[in-house]
Each structure stands twice: as structure tokens, then as C-alpha cells.
VOSETI-595092 format. One line per field, with one value per residue (C-alpha): residue number from 1; x, y, z. Coordinates in steps of 0.02 Angstrom, whole numbers, plus 50000, padded with zeros to 5 digits. Layout:
<rs>
i	(NUM, ...)
east	(X, ...)
north	(Y, ...)
up	(Z, ...)
</rs>
This chain:
<rs>
i	(1, 2, 3, 4, 5, 6, 7, 8, 9, 10, 11, 12, 13, 14, 15, 16, 17, 18, 19, 20, 21, 22, 23, 24, 25, 26, 27, 28, 29, 30, 31, 32, 33, 34, 35, 36, 37, 38, 39, 40, 41, 42, 43, 44, 45, 46, 47, 48, 49, 50, 51, 52, 53, 54, 55, 56, 57, 58, 59, 60, 61, 62, 63, 64, 65, 66, 67, 68, 69, 70, 71, 72, 73, 74, 75, 76, 77, 78, 79, 80, 81, 82, 83, 84, 85, 86, 87, 88, 89, 90, 91, 92, 93, 94, 95, 96, 97, 98, 99, 100, 101, 102, 103, 104, 105, 106, 107, 108, 109, 110, 111, 112, 113, 114, 115)
east	(50000, 50069, 50063, 50113, 50132, 50143, 50196, 50259, 50109, 50052, 50026, 50170, 50191, 50232, 50418, 50447, 50505, 50422, 50473, 50352, 50398, 50321, 50378, 50325, 50313, 50261, 50356, 50534, 50536, 50696, 50622, 50469, 50444, 50383, 50291, 50203, 50036, 49926, 49743, 49634, 49443, 49360, 49521, 49603, 49747, 49907, 50085, 50204, 50365, 50422, 50579, 50602, 50694, 50844, 50848, 50784, 50665, 50524, 50441, 50287, 50332, 50253, 50375, 50537, 50680, 50583, 50543, 50652, 50609, 50750, 50726, 50815, 50799, 50881, 50738, 50601, 50562, 50534, 50534, 50465, 50572, 50470, 50555, 50490, 50313, 50172, 49987, 49948, 50045, 49906, 49834, 49823, 49982, 49980, 50121, 50113, 50217, 50198, 50275, 50200, 50014, 50037, 49987, 49975, 49922, 49942, 49798, 49866, 49933, 49870, 49988, 49924, 50025, 49951, 50001)
north	(50000, 50168, 50303, 50486, 50577, 50765, 50878, 51053, 51161, 51301, 51487, 51604, 51790, 51865, 51853, 51704, 51532, 51364, 51188, 51052, 50868, 50719, 50545, 50404, 50219, 50069, 50110, 50120, 50306, 50345, 50298, 50407, 50586, 50693, 50858, 50981, 51055, 51180, 51225, 51365, 51364, 51381, 51360, 51216, 51124, 51198, 51135, 51223, 51126, 50959, 50854, 50704, 50544, 50613, 50767, 50891, 51020, 51132, 51277, 51383, 51559, 51626, 51534, 51537, 51604, 51580, 51394, 51240, 51056, 50945, 50759, 50633, 50462, 50378, 50442, 50422, 50604, 50759, 50933, 51100, 51240, 51399, 51565, 51744, 51683, 51794, 51796, 51730, 51572, 51526, 51359, 51175, 51095, 50919, 50797, 50694, 50547, 50474, 50353, 50282, 50257, 50265, 50427, 50449, 50597, 50647, 50716, 50892, 51013, 51189, 51336, 51505, 51664, 51807, 51948)
up	(50000, 49948, 50082, 50073, 50240, 50229, 50370, 50406, 50364, 50476, 50500, 50460, 50433, 50264, 50226, 50339, 50280, 50298, 50249, 50201, 50203, 50117, 50164, 50050, 50084, 49982, 49822, 49756, 49788, 49694, 49524, 49543, 49491, 49635, 49644, 49757, 49706, 49793, 49789, 49855, 49866, 49697, 49599, 49510, 49590, 49520, 49505, 49623, 49598, 49531, 49538, 49426, 49465, 49369, 49480, 49353, 49424, 49369, 49459, 49437, 49385, 49543, 49656, 49555, 49659, 49822, 49831, 49815, 49801, 49862, 49882, 49992, 49914, 50063, 50172, 50040, 50070, 49965, 50037, 49986, 50055, 50045, 50075, 50070, 50087, 50027, 50073, 49899, 49941, 50062, 50005, 50041, 49980, 49911, 49882, 49721, 49660, 49486, 49364, 49207, 49244, 49432, 49518, 49706, 49813, 49993, 50096, 50095, 50224, 50254, 50234, 50288, 50264, 50361, 50475)
</rs>
């Protein structure tokens, strides 16, 4: 059974950093592509950042230069390091792992950026 356990969400003030973690079990993590998505009420889920099994990365324009998505294959974990947070980063953040036809999602973790 594949499980994705997200952690690290919370309430922060604008400009502060926050790091999300997603630990995955039940798959050979290192061969999977991994991503973070986010969603706000009434909007579609959007890609925030992705890191493939070969280490290549992709970022939404809105987070380039502020967010990073390192992965630790030894710990079956992917992170989302978020710096210089803005109120518009407020959302539920979801971890996603995928390979071929397989596609798995975490339950999401709330990030709120507010003064």
C-alpha cells in the first residue's frame, strides 16, 4: 500500500520561511517523479514545483527564486522549502508521486500566510 505523509504546514507571517515534508512508503521512491501542488477554494489544483527521478526540476513562475524542492531518496522524502512567503501562497499543499500510469496523492497540508 502506497502512503504519502505530509507535514510542516502552519501559519506564518509574510516574509517568513516554511518547509514542508512528504515521506513516501510502499514504492521504490527513487524511480518516481515527485511534485508539490497547491489549491485554494474555487480554483484548480496547480503545480508548484516538481523534481524528477533524474533530479531535474520545474517551478511555477510565481515561486521561482523563492521555493526549492530537494529530495532525499535515502529517506524516501521530498521537501518544499518555501522562502519569502506571501499571502497569495496561502493554500492547501499536496504531495504527488507518479511514474507511468501510477499517480499517488497525499491528503494535503494547510499553509496560511498572514500577519
